[in-house]
Phi, psi and omega in degrees: 000314179296328178294316183295316180298316182298324182295326186264002181295133184281136177282146179293144181258126177249124178259109182267117178269107183108120188255024181279214184298302188284325179293318176298314176294322176301318174303323176297315179301308184297317179301321179296330177280354173100012175283147164285137181228136173238130178255126182247124180218133184283334184269173182294167181313115182302333187289341175265356183286138173246330176226134180260126182049041175082002181233155170280163185230123174257133186234137178257112185261122181246193189299316183300312186294324183288329172296326178290320178294319181300324185295329178253013168078031182230013180301309183301318179298319179289315180302318180296347177263005183249167174242124182291136177244113185272346184192169164279141177243109187268136184251109177285161181296332181280354180099350178289148178236144171207141184272150174236104182300146175291324181192213178291163179302135182094350179268109185226154169261156175254134170268111180249125183260135166093115180303325187292333181306311183287315185297330176295313183293319181300315184285327175300322183292326179299324181294345178283341181270126181294346181276350195281129170236110185250126183232134177247102180202171181272132169287321175248110181295160176298337179272010177093343180283159187248143173277129181275124182247122175256094184235149178288328178214134174252125183248113180274109179236034194256035165085183187298331185249044188306127170289335175292316182296330177302326176295329178293330181293347177282348186258154179279156177064030169252122185262138180210141173209147175227139181228123176270129172278150184294354182255150176245176178226155181215132184264136173228161185247129174256112184278168175298158173243114183055038174084358184239161177306141177287338177223172179303121187287332191265047180212155170267107179284133181226134169245086189280127184231036174073285182267352177203172179198169175230147178231166180218131180237139185282150175236160180303328181280011178069021167261169173243137171270110179263133182235119181265122176252128184198154177302141179305325179293333173286321175300318186286344176293330185270112191239344179233162177297324180295324182288330176297312183295324178297314178303311182296322179300320182283322187246339183222046185306325184287347182270349186292313175297336184274324175279318182106135182299304183303321182290323178294317179293329180282307189282337180299330178260005183296317175223149179289160177303139183258149183278158177236132181236150173244123184245130168232144176204167173188150353285178183261010185219155172241111172055225175250020189246345184209146180213147179255145175215167177066211182297337181296334179259329188202074171292132180234156171292157194271015189278356175252355185058036186242001181302310179289321182291325175294323178292318178296315178297326174311316189294315187287322181295319176297320177298316179296328175287324176299326177290318184296323187250022174053045169064022176274102183303329186291335177261328183287314185300307177296328181289323178297316176297318183296318180282317191277334185297304180303327174292314181293322177295328182289319180289332177293321177292321182295321180298320177298310183299318189291336174300317181295324181289320183291324187270338190225313187293330182296344176284343186277131173302320182293326177295314177298324179291321179295320176302315180288328176294313180304316183291321182291317180294320178298321176300312185287323184228068193293343181264340186262319182242110178237126182300145183303316180301323174297316179294321182287318193262330190238016177217171171256024174303136184301140185305312185291332176289326178296321179297313184297320181291320176305317181294319176298317181294323175301319177297321178295318180296320180292322174300312181294331177289324179289316182299315183292333176282348182281000000 
């Protein structure tokens, strides 16, 4: 009798709002646990997408993200689509180049091109679970009407401008803030040269120019996606193709023959510079019915390469709590908010800080000296002194704990400096 009852027990339904990176991975986690899952996405089938909003998308996959992918069995497939980056390659204004390693030998980030690469494999993985029910439709129709979802849990993974999060704003004691930085970004493409990469491929290339910068990430097709970050007012000053070339001749002269004069004149005006927003909110849940993850909970500017990785880590942290609390949503959701909010707020702040480091500090001899000192101290005292970038990118140290430890280590360095001068 008990066996018959267990067979007919209805499985809980989880509705995942947003079929992008975090939404697709979340669906994998829930399906693996035996839940029925429905994914709601306003765009066309993400598996068929090659370009999102007219642009290619480059993603930096680090340790946190890889751990989440590994948990659902798709790490190897995604990693095979990436190019390892072992260091930053700094391009000085005088044309000289020099690398700044991320960490120890073997510690690399992966450049993964195209958002559909991940979602395709994730959704294919979902079909392997017999419990999966996959639906592509809008939760909010274009006419403003809503699809009624009767689900045991709604997971909002619908991005920085989340429609799910808007429902949280109707409730009291929900904290929310968004900040647009004064800089925008524009993407350009550096094609192959004679079928090969135009620059060394295993690096994140950076042209730091103090108040603005350009970066380039390698793609499997041997192109580089170049992203120019600059104040909007500077973008708006450039209105003609000749002004584009004059600007690049002054600040990025080595890239002109690699990108091409005609391509620069054309692509600079293909789409306007895009804005970047940082979003913080708390709590991430409503009772035991709804929870926010990914950019819906914590959109961050891209300068630490942790936006996707933080979103992926949301999935594995939530899954660990599902294990800890025996899948009891009434216990899991509030604990998830309690644990995750301080970490996500910390990485949002670090991402803001790292933009200053990338565009300006890397030009400083003092910065480079400190990097060498950090690496030396880490080598001599590997458990005591750990560089901030190493903690954030190559471990799962909680973000807010990494920041606290970073401040403590700065005090240790100051003490050592004073001691050495005696």
